[in-house]
N, C-alpha and C positions, 0 to 999 in steps of 0.2 A: 271586172265584176265576177266573171265565172271563177277566176282563181280565188277570190274572196269567199265565194259560196262553198268551195271545196274545203275550206278551213274549219269545218264543223262549227258554223256560226251561232248555234244555239244549243242549249242543254237538251238531252234526250233521256227519257226514262222508259223502262220496260220491265217485264217480269219473265224470268227464266224458268220455264216449267221443268226443263231438264237440259243438262249439258254433259256431254261425254267428251273427254280429252285424252287422246293418245299422244304421248311424248316420245320422240326418238332421239337417241344420243348419236352424235356424229363427230368425227375428228374435226376440231375447230377450223383447221386450215381449209376444209372443204366448203364451209359456210361463209367464210369471210367475203367471198366474191358476191354474195347475195345482199349485203347490207350497204347502205350509203356511208359516205365518209364521216358523217357526224355521229355515227353510232359505233359501239364496240359490242362484240358478243359477250353474253353472260356465261362465263366459263366455269365449269366444275372440275375440281381436281387437276387444274392446270392443263387439261387435255380435251374435255368434252364440251361441245356446244349443243344446243337443243332446238329441234324443230317439232312443232306440234300441229295436229289437226284437231280442231274443236267442232263438234256438231251440237248445235244449240237449237232447241225448240223455244221460240220466243213468243210472248203474248203481249198485246197492247203496246207495241212500240209507238211512241209519239213524242212530240216536243214537250218538254217539262211544263207542267201546269195545265196541259190540255186534258179533258176528261177521257177516261179509259175507252169509252165507246168510240172515240175517234182514232184509237190506236189500231195497229195492224199486226196480225199474227203471221209468222213465217218461220221457216227452218233455215238455218245458216250452216254452211261448212266454211270454216276459216283456217287458212294455213299461215302459221306465223312463227317467227324466230324470237328467242329470248335474248334481250339486248340490254345495254346500259347506255346512258347519255349523261354528259356533264354539261350543265347549263352555264350561261355566261357568268353567273354569280358563283359558280363553283359547286353548285348542288349536284350530287350524283343521284340520278334517277334510274330505277330498274323497271323495265317494261317490255313491250312487245313491238315487233315490226311485222306488219302484215304483208305477206307475199301475194295472196290471192283470197278473194271472198266469193262464195257461191251461195245462191239462195233459190228457193223454189217458187218465189213470187216475182213476176215481171216488174210490178210497181216498186218493190223493194230494191231491185237491181237498178232501176231508173233513178229513184231518189237517192240511193246510196252513192251513185256515181256523180250526182250533182253536189251533194253536201259532204262527201268524204273523199279521201284518196285511197280507198281500200280495194280498188279494182274488182268491182262486183260483176258477176255474170249470172245469167239465169240458167238453171239446170233443174233436173228432176231429183228430188230427194225423198225417199220413203223411210219412214220409221216404223219398225215392227216390234211389238212388245208382247211379252208373255209374263207369267209369274216369275220365271227364273232367267229370262234372256232379254237382251235388247239388241236390235240390229238396225243399222243405217245402211242404205244402199242407193246407188245412183247408176242408171244406165248411161246417161249422157256424159257424166264425169268419170265413169268407170271406177267406182270405189264400192267396197263392201266391208263393213266392220261389224263383228258380232262379239258380244261380251256376255258373260254370266253375271247375273245380279243376285244369285242365290247364295253363293259361297261367302262366308263372313271372314274366315281366316285365309286371306289371299296372299300367295307368295309373289314376290317381285318377279317380273319376266326374266327368263334365263338370259344371262349376259348383260343385265342392267348394271350400269356403273354405280348405282346407289346401294348402300349397305342396309338401308331400312326405308320404310315409307315416310318417315318424318323428313328425311332429306329429299325424297322424291316430291313431296308436296310443294317444295319451293319452286318447282318447275311444272306445277299443275295448271297455273293460270286460273282466271285472268290476273294479270299483275296490275299495280296501281296506275300505270301509264301506258299509253300507246303512242308511237311516234310515226310521223311521216316526214318526208324531206323533199323540197323543191330545189334541185341542183342549180337551176338558172338564177334564182333569187337568193340561194343559199339560206333559205328559211326552214327552220325546224318547226313542225306543228306538234304540239304536246297536248294530248287529251287525257284528262284524269278521270278514272272510273271510281265510283263509290258503290260498294256492295254491302249487303247485310246478311248475317248468318251463313257465311260461306264455310261449309264443312265438307270438303271433297272426300268421298269414300272410294277406296281401292276396289277395282273390279278385275276379274280374270278375262283376258282376251282369248276368245276361242278361235278366232281367225280374222284375217284382214287382207285386203288388197287395195292399194291406193295408187291410182295411175299418176297423179300429180307428183307423188314422192318418187316414183320410178323415173319420171321425166327429168328430174334434177340430176340423175346419174350419180348419185352419191354412193361411195364405196363403204361398205361395212356399217350402214345405218342400222342401229339396234333399238328395238323397242325397249324403252326404259321404264315406263309406267303407264297406267291407265286409271282414270278417276271418273266418277260420275257425281253430279251434284244436282239437287232438285229444289224447286220452290224458292227462288231468290229474287227479291226486288233489286233492280240495278239502275244506276244513273250514270250517264256520261256528261261531264261538265262541258261547257263551251270551250272550244279549242283555244289554245294560247300559242302565239307565234313569236319566235325570237330568231334573230340572225345568228348564224354559226360562223365562227372563225377558228381555224386550226391553231 
């Protein structure tokens, strides 16, 4: 029963007030150890794989069809990899694999660990805003990210493998699918997301420190892009499970 509950057993809807995503390029060989056997890294230019941190201010998260007043507001820090999966019918899907999820609300961490496999933990997350800057910080999780939202003509971060922002947007997230894997049952959980009006805007990163990224001991991880998006209705469909065979 508990295993079934973790398979995202009902659709969920919410409203993203704001989402900030920093994407890091890493030599693909370094990230292969972090994904399950049913997935493959989504590789760029034959060399780069990507890890991102998304900081999302979410409003009225609730089961689909429930009134907004019953929803919950929370802030989320999600660490995920860009991956691909081939279904049993041969369909190739592009999506995300979640390494870790953090939230500022205890109830969200509790419910998230009942109904998903996203490894939620409770932490402090503060969002600081001004006319020209946006900052997220956490003492418990030891991260700080500050970006400028004023500059319109933003250059790609130095060392980014992308040649333009169009290419970078393919790794801005969220992607159509999110995957989880149960190695004991060899079941792949596929969750499809539906979004409206997704138009990520490039932002200039003024500074960052992310303890979780440091803990992975990746060599040469390079900031590849940073985007912010606002005011997005979002829906996660009910999870779908299929057996995986190599």
